[in-house]
VEXTI-157360 format. One record per residue (C-alpha): residue number from 1; x, y, z. Coordinates in Angstrom, 3 decimals, always signed. Layout:
BEGIN
NUM|X|Y|Z $
...
***
This chain:
BEGIN
1|+0.010|+0.078|+0.028 $
2|+2.907|+2.509|+0.974 $
3|+4.046|+2.063|-2.812 $
4|+0.675|+3.810|-3.898 $
5|+1.473|+6.876|-1.781 $
6|+5.016|+7.872|-3.274 $
7|+4.864|+10.691|-0.878 $
8|+3.722|+9.293|+2.374 $
9|+6.722|+9.338|+5.471 $
10|+5.922|+7.661|+8.125 $
11|+7.541|+10.267|+10.352 $
12|+4.726|+12.779|+9.128 $
13|+2.262|+10.535|+11.226 $
14|+3.727|+9.422|+13.912 $
15|+4.418|+5.610|+13.527 $
16|+8.043|+5.886|+15.501 $
17|+6.508|+8.197|+18.234 $
18|+3.697|+5.252|+18.338 $
19|+6.615|+2.951|+18.410 $
20|+8.029|+4.186|+21.581 $
21|+4.806|+4.702|+22.985 $
22|+3.852|+1.026|+22.840 $
23|+7.425|-0.335|+23.902 $
24|+7.476|+1.956|+26.688 $
25|+3.892|+0.855|+27.863 $
26|+4.843|-3.001|+27.474 $
27|+8.099|-2.446|+29.635 $
28|+6.173|-0.716|+32.126 $
29|+3.268|-3.041|+32.508 $
30|+5.191|-6.396|+31.760 $
31|+2.423|-6.746|+29.138 $
32|+1.828|-4.865|+25.684 $
33|-1.451|-2.714|+25.899 $
34|-4.617|-3.580|+23.817 $
35|-4.314|-2.574|+19.917 $
36|-7.654|-2.594|+17.882 $
37|-7.026|-3.061|+14.466 $
38|-9.539|-0.502|+12.650 $
39|-10.505|-3.017|+10.159 $
40|-11.332|-5.579|+13.134 $
41|-13.611|-2.333|+14.629 $
42|-15.482|-2.177|+11.376 $
43|-16.474|-5.387|+11.206 $
44|-17.717|-6.291|+14.335 $
45|-17.769|-3.576|+16.870 $
46|-19.338|-4.789|+19.485 $
47|-16.733|-7.966|+19.839 $
48|-13.713|-5.205|+19.789 $
49|-15.111|-2.668|+22.211 $
50|-16.105|-5.909|+24.748 $
51|-12.512|-7.173|+24.371 $
52|-11.136|-3.483|+24.977 $
53|-13.394|-3.340|+27.791 $
54|-12.064|-6.885|+29.356 $
55|-8.509|-5.809|+28.220 $
56|-8.993|-1.959|+30.474 $
57|-11.527|-2.405|+33.054 $
58|-14.576|-0.511|+32.400 $
59|-18.140|-2.795|+31.852 $
60|-19.117|-3.559|+28.452 $
61|-22.499|-2.042|+28.142 $
62|-24.223|-3.499|+24.897 $
63|-26.785|-0.792|+24.974 $
64|-24.076|+2.114|+24.585 $
65|-23.215|+0.996|+21.239 $
66|-26.344|+1.875|+19.722 $
67|-28.075|+5.404|+20.002 $
68|-30.953|+7.525|+18.497 $
69|-29.722|+10.030|+15.516 $
70|-29.745|+13.670|+15.997 $
71|-29.291|+15.189|+19.225 $
72|-27.321|+18.389|+19.534 $
73|-24.009|+17.977|+18.650 $
74|-22.926|+21.092|+20.168 $
75|-23.711|+19.552|+23.520 $
76|-20.850|+17.498|+23.067 $
77|-17.898|+19.456|+21.420 $
78|-14.699|+19.821|+22.735 $
***
């Protein structure tokens, strides 16, 4: 895929920093941190969020995976 983007530079998107953070967290915790592949998230979001919750501690709430469209987006603008 990288061959398709001749001007792609991994330094611009922070890959080295992400790897350094991954390695640091692994060293500090004695185990690698959870990493979610975006393709897996798109294919099965419920399973991926459940696995993430299991890995980091908060309960998985299936009802939180769906919501009604609409609402005031300015209420959640940070």
